[in-house]
PyMOL Python script that loads the backbone (N, CA, C, O; Angstrom):
from pymol import cmd

cmd.read_pdbstr("""\
ATOM      1  N   MET A   1       2.672  19.839  -0.285  1.00  0.00           N
ATOM      2  CA  MET A   1       1.703  19.017  -0.881  1.00  0.00           C
ATOM      3  C   MET A   1       0.734  19.693  -1.809  1.00  0.00           C
ATOM      4  O   MET A   1       0.455  20.849  -1.490  1.00  0.00           O
ATOM      5  N   ASN A   2       0.221  19.266  -2.779  1.00  0.00           N
ATOM      6  CA  ASN A   2      -0.665  19.859  -3.708  1.00  0.00           C
ATOM      7  C   ASN A   2      -2.045  19.978  -3.148  1.00  0.00           C
ATOM      8  O   ASN A   2      -2.631  18.916  -2.933  1.00  0.00           O
ATOM      9  N   THR A   3      -2.608  21.003  -2.900  1.00  0.00           N
ATOM     10  CA  THR A   3      -3.992  21.094  -2.304  1.00  0.00           C
ATOM     11  C   THR A   3      -5.011  21.037  -3.448  1.00  0.00           C
ATOM     12  O   THR A   3      -6.188  20.887  -3.119  1.00  0.00           O
ATOM     13  N   ASN A   4      -4.725  21.132  -4.682  1.00  0.00           N
ATOM     14  CA  ASN A   4      -5.586  21.137  -5.620  1.00  0.00           C
ATOM     15  C   ASN A   4      -6.021  19.701  -6.217  1.00  0.00           C
ATOM     16  O   ASN A   4      -6.941  19.621  -7.031  1.00  0.00           O
ATOM     17  N   GLN A   5      -5.404  18.726  -5.827  1.00  0.00           N
ATOM     18  CA  GLN A   5      -5.713  17.437  -6.144  1.00  0.00           C
ATOM     19  C   GLN A   5      -6.940  16.695  -5.511  1.00  0.00           C
ATOM     20  O   GLN A   5      -7.413  17.160  -4.475  1.00  0.00           O
ATOM     21  N   GLN A   6      -7.407  15.726  -5.994  1.00  0.00           N
ATOM     22  CA  GLN A   6      -8.544  15.029  -5.505  1.00  0.00           C
ATOM     23  C   GLN A   6      -8.179  13.976  -4.425  1.00  0.00           C
ATOM     24  O   GLN A   6      -7.205  13.245  -4.606  1.00  0.00           O
ATOM     25  N   TRP A   7      -8.911  13.886  -3.349  1.00  0.00           N
ATOM     26  CA  TRP A   7      -8.453  13.046  -2.209  1.00  0.00           C
ATOM     27  C   TRP A   7      -9.470  11.931  -2.209  1.00  0.00           C
ATOM     28  O   TRP A   7     -10.575  12.083  -2.731  1.00  0.00           O
ATOM     29  N   ILE A   8      -9.072  10.736  -1.583  1.00  0.00           N
ATOM     30  CA  ILE A   8      -9.829   9.573  -1.201  1.00  0.00           C
ATOM     31  C   ILE A   8      -9.725   9.397   0.190  1.00  0.00           C
ATOM     32  O   ILE A   8      -8.604   9.472   0.693  1.00  0.00           O
ATOM     33  N   THR A   9     -10.777   9.160   0.947  1.00  0.00           N
ATOM     34  CA  THR A   9     -10.540   8.925   2.358  1.00  0.00           C
ATOM     35  C   THR A   9     -10.637   7.469   2.500  1.00  0.00           C
ATOM     36  O   THR A   9     -11.466   6.843   1.840  1.00  0.00           O
ATOM     37  N   THR A  10      -9.834   6.888   3.329  1.00  0.00           N
ATOM     38  CA  THR A  10      -9.815   5.436   3.653  1.00  0.00           C
ATOM     39  C   THR A  10      -9.528   5.208   5.000  1.00  0.00           C
ATOM     40  O   THR A  10      -9.149   6.130   5.723  1.00  0.00           O
ATOM     41  N   ASN A  11      -9.690   3.944   5.448  1.00  0.00           N
ATOM     42  CA  ASN A  11      -9.307   3.571   6.830  1.00  0.00           C
ATOM     43  C   ASN A  11      -8.201   2.712   6.685  1.00  0.00           C
ATOM     44  O   ASN A  11      -8.200   1.920   5.743  1.00  0.00           O
ATOM     45  N   MET A  12      -7.167   2.752   7.556  1.00  0.00           N
ATOM     46  CA  MET A  12      -5.942   1.913   7.591  1.00  0.00           C
ATOM     47  C   MET A  12      -5.909   1.325   8.842  1.00  0.00           C
ATOM     48  O   MET A  12      -6.316   1.971   9.807  1.00  0.00           O
ATOM     49  N   ARG A  13      -5.460   0.123   8.985  1.00  0.00           N
ATOM     50  CA  ARG A  13      -5.231  -0.667  10.229  1.00  0.00           C
ATOM     51  C   ARG A  13      -3.745  -0.765  10.509  1.00  0.00           C
ATOM     52  O   ARG A  13      -2.934  -1.048   9.627  1.00  0.00           O
ATOM     53  N   PHE A  14      -3.447  -0.543  11.661  1.00  0.00           N
ATOM     54  CA  PHE A  14      -1.980  -0.447  12.170  1.00  0.00           C
ATOM     55  C   PHE A  14      -1.862  -1.457  13.325  1.00  0.00           C
ATOM     56  O   PHE A  14      -2.818  -1.474  14.099  1.00  0.00           O
ATOM     57  N   PRO A  15      -0.943  -2.220  13.543  1.00  0.00           N
ATOM     58  CA  PRO A  15      -0.665  -2.851  14.856  1.00  0.00           C
ATOM     59  C   PRO A  15      -0.658  -1.835  15.853  1.00  0.00           C
ATOM     60  O   PRO A  15      -0.416  -0.684  15.490  1.00  0.00           O
ATOM     61  N   THR A  16      -0.897  -2.089  17.112  1.00  0.00           N
ATOM     62  CA  THR A  16      -1.010  -1.042  18.109  1.00  0.00           C
ATOM     63  C   THR A  16       0.461  -0.583  18.539  1.00  0.00           C
ATOM     64  O   THR A  16       0.544   0.567  18.971  1.00  0.00           O
ATOM     65  N   ASP A  17       1.425  -1.211  18.484  1.00  0.00           N
ATOM     66  CA  ASP A  17       2.787  -0.792  18.691  1.00  0.00           C
ATOM     67  C   ASP A  17       3.251   0.202  17.549  1.00  0.00           C
ATOM     68  O   ASP A  17       3.785   1.285  17.790  1.00  0.00           O
ATOM     69  N   GLY A  18       2.972  -0.313  16.204  1.00  0.00           N
ATOM     70  CA  GLY A  18       3.147   0.585  15.182  1.00  0.00           C
ATOM     71  C   GLY A  18       2.478   1.926  15.226  1.00  0.00           C
ATOM     72  O   GLY A  18       3.110   2.956  14.995  1.00  0.00           O
ATOM     73  N   TYR A  19       1.188   1.918  15.526  1.00  0.00           N
ATOM     74  CA  TYR A  19       0.434   3.163  15.554  1.00  0.00           C
ATOM     75  C   TYR A  19       1.017   4.031  16.666  1.00  0.00           C
ATOM     76  O   TYR A  19       1.247   5.227  16.487  1.00  0.00           O
ATOM     77  N   MET A  20       1.240   3.430  17.763  1.00  0.00           N
ATOM     78  CA  MET A  20       1.884   4.282  18.911  1.00  0.00           C
ATOM     79  C   MET A  20       3.238   4.870  18.562  1.00  0.00           C
ATOM     80  O   MET A  20       3.577   5.958  19.028  1.00  0.00           O
ATOM     81  N   ALA A  21       3.999   4.184  17.768  1.00  0.00           N
ATOM     82  CA  ALA A  21       5.242   4.665  17.411  1.00  0.00           C
ATOM     83  C   ALA A  21       5.112   5.747  16.427  1.00  0.00           C
ATOM     84  O   ALA A  21       5.871   6.713  16.509  1.00  0.00           O
ATOM     85  N   LEU A  22       4.257   5.680  15.542  1.00  0.00           N
ATOM     86  CA  LEU A  22       3.851   6.863  14.655  1.00  0.00           C
ATOM     87  C   LEU A  22       3.316   7.941  15.435  1.00  0.00           C
ATOM     88  O   LEU A  22       3.692   9.078  15.152  1.00  0.00           O
ATOM     89  N   LYS A  23       2.447   7.761  16.431  1.00  0.00           N
ATOM     90  CA  LYS A  23       1.841   8.675  17.175  1.00  0.00           C
ATOM     91  C   LYS A  23       2.908   9.630  17.842  1.00  0.00           C
ATOM     92  O   LYS A  23       2.919  10.859  17.772  1.00  0.00           O
ATOM     93  N   LEU A  24       3.863   8.755  18.548  1.00  0.00           N
ATOM     94  CA  LEU A  24       5.013   9.536  19.255  1.00  0.00           C
ATOM     95  C   LEU A  24       5.775  10.255  18.409  1.00  0.00           C
ATOM     96  O   LEU A  24       6.202  11.357  18.752  1.00  0.00           O
ATOM     97  N   GLU A  25       6.050   9.704  17.160  1.00  0.00           N
ATOM     98  CA  GLU A  25       6.935  10.540  16.165  1.00  0.00           C
ATOM     99  C   GLU A  25       6.162  11.799  15.737  1.00  0.00           C
ATOM    100  O   GLU A  25       6.765  12.860  15.577  1.00  0.00           O
ATOM    101  N   ALA A  26       4.827  11.695  15.550  1.00  0.00           N
ATOM    102  CA  ALA A  26       4.243  12.926  15.204  1.00  0.00           C
ATOM    103  C   ALA A  26       4.127  13.927  16.158  1.00  0.00           C
ATOM    104  O   ALA A  26       4.194  15.129  15.903  1.00  0.00           O
ATOM    105  N   ILE A  27       3.923  13.353  17.451  1.00  0.00           N
ATOM    106  CA  ILE A  27       3.838  14.391  18.503  1.00  0.00           C
ATOM    107  C   ILE A  27       5.214  15.080  18.659  1.00  0.00           C
ATOM    108  O   ILE A  27       5.219  16.277  18.946  1.00  0.00           O
ATOM    109  N   SER A  28       6.352  14.437  18.497  1.00  0.00           N
ATOM    110  CA  SER A  28       7.668  14.826  18.631  1.00  0.00           C
ATOM    111  C   SER A  28       7.964  15.948  17.515  1.00  0.00           C
ATOM    112  O   SER A  28       8.765  16.855  17.741  1.00  0.00           O
ATOM    113  N   LYS A  29       7.295  15.838  16.340  1.00  0.00           N
ATOM    114  CA  LYS A  29       7.433  16.655  15.207  1.00  0.00           C
ATOM    115  C   LYS A  29       6.299  17.737  15.241  1.00  0.00           C
ATOM    116  O   LYS A  29       6.251  18.582  14.347  1.00  0.00           O
ATOM    117  N   LYS A  30       5.455  17.723  16.186  1.00  0.00           N
ATOM    118  CA  LYS A  30       4.336  18.649  16.235  1.00  0.00           C
ATOM    119  C   LYS A  30       3.457  18.593  14.882  1.00  0.00           C
ATOM    120  O   LYS A  30       3.197  19.572  14.182  1.00  0.00           O
ATOM    121  N   MET A  31       3.114  17.468  14.683  1.00  0.00           N
ATOM    122  CA  MET A  31       2.277  17.244  13.430  1.00  0.00           C
ATOM    123  C   MET A  31       1.189  16.121  13.661  1.00  0.00           C
ATOM    124  O   MET A  31       1.320  15.358  14.619  1.00  0.00           O
ATOM    125  N   SER A  32       0.222  16.021  12.880  1.00  0.00           N
ATOM    126  CA  SER A  32      -0.751  14.879  13.054  1.00  0.00           C
ATOM    127  C   SER A  32      -0.282  13.543  12.362  1.00  0.00           C
ATOM    128  O   SER A  32       0.436  13.530  11.362  1.00  0.00           O
ATOM    129  N   VAL A  33      -0.731  12.498  12.955  1.00  0.00           N
ATOM    130  CA  VAL A  33      -0.350  11.214  12.365  1.00  0.00           C
ATOM    131  C   VAL A  33      -0.708  11.193  11.041  1.00  0.00           C
ATOM    132  O   VAL A  33       0.077  10.618  10.286  1.00  0.00           O
ATOM    133  N   THR A  34      -1.809  11.731  10.524  1.00  0.00           N
ATOM    134  CA  THR A  34      -2.172  11.773   9.088  1.00  0.00           C
ATOM    135  C   THR A  34      -1.088  12.443   8.301  1.00  0.00           C
ATOM    136  O   THR A  34      -0.584  11.932   7.301  1.00  0.00           O
ATOM    137  N   SER A  35      -0.732  13.670   8.820  1.00  0.00           N
ATOM    138  CA  SER A  35       0.458  14.458   8.075  1.00  0.00           C
ATOM    139  C   SER A  35       1.719  13.557   8.027  1.00  0.00           C
ATOM    140  O   SER A  35       2.386  13.431   7.000  1.00  0.00           O
ATOM    141  N   LEU A  36       1.997  12.959   9.157  1.00  0.00           N
ATOM    142  CA  LEU A  36       3.165  12.126   9.163  1.00  0.00           C
ATOM    143  C   LEU A  36       3.236  11.060   8.095  1.00  0.00           C
ATOM    144  O   LEU A  36       4.187  10.954   7.321  1.00  0.00           O
ATOM    145  N   VAL A  37       2.150  10.259   8.098  1.00  0.00           N
ATOM    146  CA  VAL A  37       1.825   9.152   7.073  1.00  0.00           C
ATOM    147  C   VAL A  37       1.899   9.729   5.699  1.00  0.00           C
ATOM    148  O   VAL A  37       2.531   9.118   4.837  1.00  0.00           O
ATOM    149  N   HIS A  38       1.281  10.904   5.413  1.00  0.00           N
ATOM    150  CA  HIS A  38       1.421  11.442   4.071  1.00  0.00           C
ATOM    151  C   HIS A  38       2.846  11.844   3.758  1.00  0.00           C
ATOM    152  O   HIS A  38       3.270  11.676   2.615  1.00  0.00           O
ATOM    153  N   LYS A  39       3.650  12.391   4.750  1.00  0.00           N
ATOM    154  CA  LYS A  39       4.957  12.719   4.496  1.00  0.00           C
ATOM    155  C   LYS A  39       5.738  11.463   4.166  1.00  0.00           C
ATOM    156  O   LYS A  39       6.438  11.424   3.154  1.00  0.00           O
ATOM    157  N   LYS A  40       5.643  10.509   4.937  1.00  0.00           N
ATOM    158  CA  LYS A  40       6.361   9.150   4.763  1.00  0.00           C
ATOM    159  C   LYS A  40       5.952   8.462   3.307  1.00  0.00           C
ATOM    160  O   LYS A  40       6.762   7.874   2.591  1.00  0.00           O
ATOM    161  N   LEU A  41       4.778   8.614   3.055  1.00  0.00           N
ATOM    162  CA  LEU A  41       4.378   7.818   1.745  1.00  0.00           C
ATOM    163  C   LEU A  41       4.699   8.772   0.662  1.00  0.00           C
ATOM    164  O   LEU A  41       5.076   8.216  -0.370  1.00  0.00           O
ATOM    165  N   PHE A  42       4.652  10.009   0.627  1.00  0.00           N
ATOM    166  CA  PHE A  42       4.859  10.833  -0.575  1.00  0.00           C
ATOM    167  C   PHE A  42       5.984  11.742  -0.644  1.00  0.00           C
ATOM    168  O   PHE A  42       5.982  12.736  -1.370  1.00  0.00           O
ATOM    169  N   SER A  43       7.079  11.357   0.214  1.00  0.00           N
ATOM    170  CA  SER A  43       8.226  12.062   0.182  1.00  0.00           C
ATOM    171  C   SER A  43       8.827  11.907  -1.231  1.00  0.00           C
ATOM    172  O   SER A  43       8.676  10.845  -1.835  1.00  0.00           O
ATOM    173  N   LYS A  44       9.488  12.917  -1.758  1.00  0.00           N
ATOM    174  CA  LYS A  44      10.001  12.762  -3.078  1.00  0.00           C
ATOM    175  C   LYS A  44      11.069  11.657  -3.383  1.00  0.00           C
ATOM    176  O   LYS A  44      11.191  11.139  -4.494  1.00  0.00           O
ATOM    177  N   LYS A  45      11.738  11.384  -2.422  1.00  0.00           N
ATOM    178  CA  LYS A  45      12.806  10.258  -2.651  1.00  0.00           C
ATOM    179  C   LYS A  45      12.190   8.882  -2.495  1.00  0.00           C
ATOM    180  O   LYS A  45      12.814   7.896  -2.885  1.00  0.00           O
ATOM    181  N   LYS A  46      11.029   8.777  -1.960  1.00  0.00           N
ATOM    182  CA  LYS A  46      10.421   7.326  -2.029  1.00  0.00           C
ATOM    183  C   LYS A  46       9.189   7.303  -2.901  1.00  0.00           C
ATOM    184  O   LYS A  46       8.456   6.314  -2.888  1.00  0.00           O
ATOM    185  N   LEU A  47       8.934   8.340  -3.648  1.00  0.00           N
ATOM    186  CA  LEU A  47       7.767   8.283  -4.676  1.00  0.00           C
ATOM    187  C   LEU A  47       8.262   7.553  -5.962  1.00  0.00           C
ATOM    188  O   LEU A  47       9.236   7.904  -6.628  1.00  0.00           O
ATOM    189  N   VAL A  48       7.462   6.501  -6.214  1.00  0.00           N
ATOM    190  CA  VAL A  48       7.734   5.696  -7.477  1.00  0.00           C
ATOM    191  C   VAL A  48       7.440   6.551  -8.696  1.00  0.00           C
ATOM    192  O   VAL A  48       6.321   6.994  -8.954  1.00  0.00           O
ATOM    193  N   LEU A  49       8.523   6.746  -9.419  1.00  0.00           N
ATOM    194  CA  LEU A  49       8.397   7.535 -10.642  1.00  0.00           C
ATOM    195  C   LEU A  49       7.721   6.834 -11.715  1.00  0.00           C
ATOM    196  O   LEU A  49       7.890   5.623 -11.860  1.00  0.00           O
ATOM    197  N   THR A  50       6.875   7.594 -12.569  1.00  0.00           N
ATOM    198  CA  THR A  50       5.976   7.072 -13.500  1.00  0.00           C
ATOM    199  C   THR A  50       6.624   6.098 -14.583  1.00  0.00           C
ATOM    200  O   THR A  50       6.011   5.141 -15.055  1.00  0.00           O
ATOM    201  N   ASN A  51       7.824   6.416 -14.898  1.00  0.00           N
ATOM    202  CA  ASN A  51       8.495   5.633 -15.821  1.00  0.00           C
ATOM    203  C   ASN A  51       8.758   4.131 -15.254  1.00  0.00           C
ATOM    204  O   ASN A  51       8.853   3.162 -16.007  1.00  0.00           O
ATOM    205  N   ASN A  52       8.857   4.056 -13.944  1.00  0.00           N
ATOM    206  CA  ASN A  52       9.086   2.733 -13.334  1.00  0.00           C
ATOM    207  C   ASN A  52       7.745   1.976 -13.394  1.00  0.00           C
ATOM    208  O   ASN A  52       7.800   0.749 -13.476  1.00  0.00           O
ATOM    209  N   VAL A  53       6.503   2.611 -13.360  1.00  0.00           N
ATOM    210  CA  VAL A  53       5.324   1.889 -13.372  1.00  0.00           C
ATOM    211  C   VAL A  53       5.213   0.916 -14.585  1.00  0.00           C
ATOM    212  O   VAL A  53       4.739  -0.204 -14.390  1.00  0.00           O
ATOM    213  N   ASP A  54       5.593   1.257 -15.723  1.00  0.00           N
ATOM    214  CA  ASP A  54       5.504   0.140 -16.943  1.00  0.00           C
ATOM    215  C   ASP A  54       6.401  -0.991 -16.622  1.00  0.00           C
ATOM    216  O   ASP A  54       6.058  -2.132 -16.932  1.00  0.00           O
ATOM    217  N   LYS A  55       7.550  -0.756 -16.011  1.00  0.00           N
ATOM    218  CA  LYS A  55       8.391  -1.915 -15.651  1.00  0.00           C
ATOM    219  C   LYS A  55       7.946  -2.741 -14.686  1.00  0.00           C
ATOM    220  O   LYS A  55       8.114  -3.952 -14.828  1.00  0.00           O
ATOM    221  N   ILE A  56       7.258  -2.191 -13.463  1.00  0.00           N
ATOM    222  CA  ILE A  56       6.701  -2.923 -12.459  1.00  0.00           C
ATOM    223  C   ILE A  56       5.441  -3.796 -12.936  1.00  0.00           C
ATOM    224  O   ILE A  56       5.224  -4.952 -12.573  1.00  0.00           O
ATOM    225  N   MET A  57       4.621  -3.014 -13.843  1.00  0.00           N
ATOM    226  CA  MET A  57       3.501  -3.791 -14.455  1.00  0.00           C
ATOM    227  C   MET A  57       3.909  -4.886 -15.249  1.00  0.00           C
ATOM    228  O   MET A  57       3.341  -5.977 -15.199  1.00  0.00           O
ATOM    229  N   SER A  58       5.029  -4.595 -16.099  1.00  0.00           N
ATOM    230  CA  SER A  58       5.658  -5.771 -16.966  1.00  0.00           C
ATOM    231  C   SER A  58       5.917  -6.932 -16.243  1.00  0.00           C
ATOM    232  O   SER A  58       5.477  -8.032 -16.577  1.00  0.00           O
ATOM    233  N   ASN A  59       6.825  -6.670 -14.968  1.00  0.00           N
ATOM    234  CA  ASN A  59       7.245  -7.812 -14.141  1.00  0.00           C
ATOM    235  C   ASN A  59       6.108  -8.520 -13.518  1.00  0.00           C
ATOM    236  O   ASN A  59       6.109  -9.749 -13.455  1.00  0.00           O
ATOM    237  N   LEU A  60       5.008  -7.709 -12.993  1.00  0.00           N
ATOM    238  CA  LEU A  60       3.827  -8.343 -12.457  1.00  0.00           C
ATOM    239  C   LEU A  60       3.127  -9.225 -13.494  1.00  0.00           C
ATOM    240  O   LEU A  60       2.719 -10.332 -13.144  1.00  0.00           O
ATOM    241  N   ALA A  61       2.974  -8.820 -14.678  1.00  0.00           N
ATOM    242  CA  ALA A  61       2.414  -9.748 -15.780  1.00  0.00           C
ATOM    243  C   ALA A  61       3.160 -10.929 -15.831  1.00  0.00           C
ATOM    244  O   ALA A  61       2.580 -12.012 -15.763  1.00  0.00           O
ATOM    245  N   LYS A  62       4.451 -10.849 -15.948  1.00  0.00           N
ATOM    246  CA  LYS A  62       5.191 -12.106 -16.060  1.00  0.00           C
ATOM    247  C   LYS A  62       5.114 -12.992 -14.948  1.00  0.00           C
ATOM    248  O   LYS A  62       4.956 -14.195 -15.156  1.00  0.00           O
ATOM    249  N   LEU A  63       5.209 -12.533 -13.774  1.00  0.00           N
ATOM    250  CA  LEU A  63       4.762 -13.288 -12.540  1.00  0.00           C
ATOM    251  C   LEU A  63       3.455 -13.965 -12.524  1.00  0.00           C
ATOM    252  O   LEU A  63       3.261 -15.101 -12.091  1.00  0.00           O
ATOM    253  N   ALA A  64       2.534 -13.141 -13.054  1.00  0.00           N
ATOM    254  CA  ALA A  64       1.199 -13.757 -13.072  1.00  0.00           C
ATOM    255  C   ALA A  64       0.982 -14.796 -13.917  1.00  0.00           C
ATOM    256  O   ALA A  64       0.224 -15.724 -13.634  1.00  0.00           O
ATOM    257  N   LYS A  65       1.669 -14.702 -15.070  1.00  0.00           N
ATOM    258  CA  LYS A  65       1.575 -15.742 -16.062  1.00  0.00           C
ATOM    259  C   LYS A  65       2.292 -16.984 -15.729  1.00  0.00           C
ATOM    260  O   LYS A  65       1.841 -18.080 -16.062  1.00  0.00           O
ATOM    261  N   GLU A  66       3.516 -16.831 -15.010  1.00  0.00           N
ATOM    262  CA  GLU A  66       4.185 -17.942 -14.367  1.00  0.00           C
ATOM    263  C   GLU A  66       3.318 -18.706 -13.332  1.00  0.00           C
ATOM    264  O   GLU A  66       3.157 -19.927 -13.343  1.00  0.00           O
ATOM    265  N   THR A  67       2.810 -17.890 -12.485  1.00  0.00           N
ATOM    266  CA  THR A  67       1.952 -18.538 -11.333  1.00  0.00           C
ATOM    267  C   THR A  67       0.810 -19.169 -11.909  1.00  0.00           C
ATOM    268  O   THR A  67       0.401 -20.223 -11.420  1.00  0.00           O
ATOM    269  N   SER A  68       0.173 -18.577 -13.021  1.00  0.00           N
ATOM    270  CA  SER A  68      -1.037 -19.299 -13.723  1.00  0.00           C
ATOM    271  C   SER A  68      -0.555 -20.616 -14.223  1.00  0.00           C
ATOM    272  O   SER A  68      -1.234 -21.606 -13.948  1.00  0.00           O
ATOM    273  N   GLN A  69       0.597 -20.759 -14.964  1.00  0.00           N
ATOM    274  CA  GLN A  69       1.099 -21.988 -15.485  1.00  0.00           C
ATOM    275  C   GLN A  69       1.412 -22.933 -14.434  1.00  0.00           C
ATOM    276  O   GLN A  69       1.100 -24.100 -14.670  1.00  0.00           O
ATOM    277  N   GLN A  70       1.941 -22.688 -13.366  1.00  0.00           N
ATOM    278  CA  GLN A  70       2.024 -23.482 -12.284  1.00  0.00           C
ATOM    279  C   GLN A  70       1.033 -24.026 -11.513  1.00  0.00           C
ATOM    280  O   GLN A  70       1.205 -25.085 -10.909  1.00  0.00           O
ATOM    281  N   ASN A  71      -0.086 -23.344 -11.470  1.00  0.00           N
ATOM    282  CA  ASN A  71      -1.300 -23.594 -10.637  1.00  0.00           C
ATOM    283  C   ASN A  71      -2.493 -23.554 -11.606  1.00  0.00           C
ATOM    284  O   ASN A  71      -3.328 -22.652 -11.541  1.00  0.00           O
ATOM    285  N   PRO A  72      -2.556 -24.555 -12.509  1.00  0.00           N
ATOM    286  CA  PRO A  72      -3.806 -24.534 -13.441  1.00  0.00           C
ATOM    287  C   PRO A  72      -5.054 -24.733 -12.766  1.00  0.00           C
ATOM    288  O   PRO A  72      -5.111 -25.604 -11.899  1.00  0.00           O
ATOM    289  N   GLY A  73      -6.004 -24.082 -13.030  1.00  0.00           N
ATOM    290  CA  GLY A  73      -7.457 -24.365 -12.500  1.00  0.00           C
ATOM    291  C   GLY A  73      -7.585 -23.602 -11.092  1.00  0.00           C
ATOM    292  O   GLY A  73      -8.597 -23.800 -10.420  1.00  0.00           O
ATOM    293  N   ILE A  74      -6.766 -22.892 -10.717  1.00  0.00           N
ATOM    294  CA  ILE A  74      -6.850 -22.109  -9.312  1.00  0.00           C
ATOM    295  C   ILE A  74      -7.048 -20.590  -9.619  1.00  0.00           C
ATOM    296  O   ILE A  74      -6.276 -19.938 -10.321  1.00  0.00           O
ATOM    297  N   SER A  75      -8.083 -20.139  -9.061  1.00  0.00           N
ATOM    298  CA  SER A  75      -8.320 -18.630  -9.107  1.00  0.00           C
ATOM    299  C   SER A  75      -7.855 -17.949  -8.087  1.00  0.00           C
ATOM    300  O   SER A  75      -8.560 -17.916  -7.079  1.00  0.00           O
ATOM    301  N   PHE A  76      -6.591 -17.256  -8.087  1.00  0.00           N
ATOM    302  CA  PHE A  76      -6.007 -16.631  -7.039  1.00  0.00           C
ATOM    303  C   PHE A  76      -6.797 -15.444  -6.482  1.00  0.00           C
ATOM    304  O   PHE A  76      -6.650 -15.086  -5.313  1.00  0.00           O
ATOM    305  N   SER A  77      -7.610 -14.857  -7.302  1.00  0.00           N
ATOM    306  CA  SER A  77      -8.661 -13.756  -6.957  1.00  0.00           C
ATOM    307  C   SER A  77      -9.528 -14.353  -5.859  1.00  0.00           C
ATOM    308  O   SER A  77      -9.638 -13.820  -4.755  1.00  0.00           O
ATOM    309  N   GLU A  78     -10.164 -15.526  -6.221  1.00  0.00           N
ATOM    310  CA  GLU A  78     -11.126 -16.178  -5.326  1.00  0.00           C
ATOM    311  C   GLU A  78     -10.315 -16.501  -3.925  1.00  0.00           C
ATOM    312  O   GLU A  78     -10.728 -16.101  -2.836  1.00  0.00           O
ATOM    313  N   LYS A  79      -9.258 -17.181  -4.070  1.00  0.00           N
ATOM    314  CA  LYS A  79      -8.468 -17.489  -2.894  1.00  0.00           C
ATOM    315  C   LYS A  79      -8.114 -16.402  -2.036  1.00  0.00           C
ATOM    316  O   LYS A  79      -8.133 -16.506  -0.810  1.00  0.00           O
ATOM    317  N   LEU A  80      -7.761 -15.260  -2.706  1.00  0.00           N
ATOM    318  CA  LEU A  80      -7.575 -14.046  -1.768  1.00  0.00           C
ATOM    319  C   LEU A  80      -8.909 -13.541  -1.094  1.00  0.00           C
ATOM    320  O   LEU A  80      -8.923 -13.122   0.063  1.00  0.00           O
ATOM    321  N   ILE A  81      -9.954 -13.605  -1.840  1.00  0.00           N
ATOM    322  CA  ILE A  81     -11.132 -13.200  -1.218  1.00  0.00           C
ATOM    323  C   ILE A  81     -11.566 -14.181  -0.028  1.00  0.00           C
ATOM    324  O   ILE A  81     -12.106 -13.773   1.000  1.00  0.00           O
ATOM    325  N   GLU A  82     -11.294 -15.397  -0.266  1.00  0.00           N
ATOM    326  CA  GLU A  82     -11.653 -16.405   0.775  1.00  0.00           C
ATOM    327  C   GLU A  82     -10.815 -16.174   1.910  1.00  0.00           C
ATOM    328  O   GLU A  82     -11.291 -16.253   3.042  1.00  0.00           O
ATOM    329  N   MET A  83      -9.416 -15.851   1.685  1.00  0.00           N
ATOM    330  CA  MET A  83      -8.612 -15.743   2.924  1.00  0.00           C
ATOM    331  C   MET A  83      -9.015 -14.406   3.657  1.00  0.00           C
ATOM    332  O   MET A  83      -8.974 -14.315   4.884  1.00  0.00           O
ATOM    333  N   ARG A  84      -9.382 -13.445   2.888  1.00  0.00           N
ATOM    334  CA  ARG A  84      -9.728 -12.095   3.607  1.00  0.00           C
ATOM    335  C   ARG A  84     -11.014 -12.252   4.523  1.00  0.00           C
ATOM    336  O   ARG A  84     -11.105 -11.606   5.567  1.00  0.00           O
ATOM    337  N   TYR A  85     -12.022 -13.142   4.097  1.00  0.00           N
ATOM    338  CA  TYR A  85     -13.144 -13.397   4.952  1.00  0.00           C
ATOM    339  C   TYR A  85     -12.872 -14.337   6.184  1.00  0.00           C
ATOM    340  O   TYR A  85     -13.484 -14.265   7.250  1.00  0.00           O
ATOM    341  N   GLU A  86     -11.820 -15.271   5.873  1.00  0.00           N
ATOM    342  CA  GLU A  86     -11.458 -16.111   6.912  1.00  0.00           C
ATOM    343  C   GLU A  86     -10.901 -15.445   8.192  1.00  0.00           C
ATOM    344  O   GLU A  86     -11.128 -15.920   9.305  1.00  0.00           O
ATOM    345  N   GLN A  87     -10.174 -14.341   7.999  1.00  0.00           N
ATOM    346  CA  GLN A  87      -9.643 -13.463   9.084  1.00  0.00           C
ATOM    347  C   GLN A  87     -10.721 -12.813   9.900  1.00  0.00           C
ATOM    348  O   GLN A  87     -10.438 -12.317  10.991  1.00  0.00           O
ATOM    349  N   TRP A  88     -11.878 -12.793   9.451  1.00  0.00           N
ATOM    350  CA  TRP A  88     -12.992 -12.000  10.373  1.00  0.00           C
ATOM    351  C   TRP A  88     -13.690 -13.122  11.129  1.00  0.00           C
ATOM    352  O   TRP A  88     -14.596 -12.863  11.921  1.00  0.00           O
TER     353      TRP A  88
END
""", "prot")
cmd.dss("prot")
cmd.show_as("cartoon", "prot")
cmd.util.cbc("prot")
cmd.orient("prot")
């Protein structure tokens, strides 16, 4: 792992059983849960290559355009924010 890069600290929520499975795996490998999550997220074979980002963004733009045409007058950003606060 490159230690010269900038880091962002965040909180993540896991279901209890999922977290316990991660914790048990981390213990069995003698590493922290944080290190295990980093390893799983940033392993070379799972890392999204930069040249795929343009393709993903293009597909996302097409999907957004289709969704907008099928649902005129609806702001999905507003709906997502409403749904987020309904969970609390």
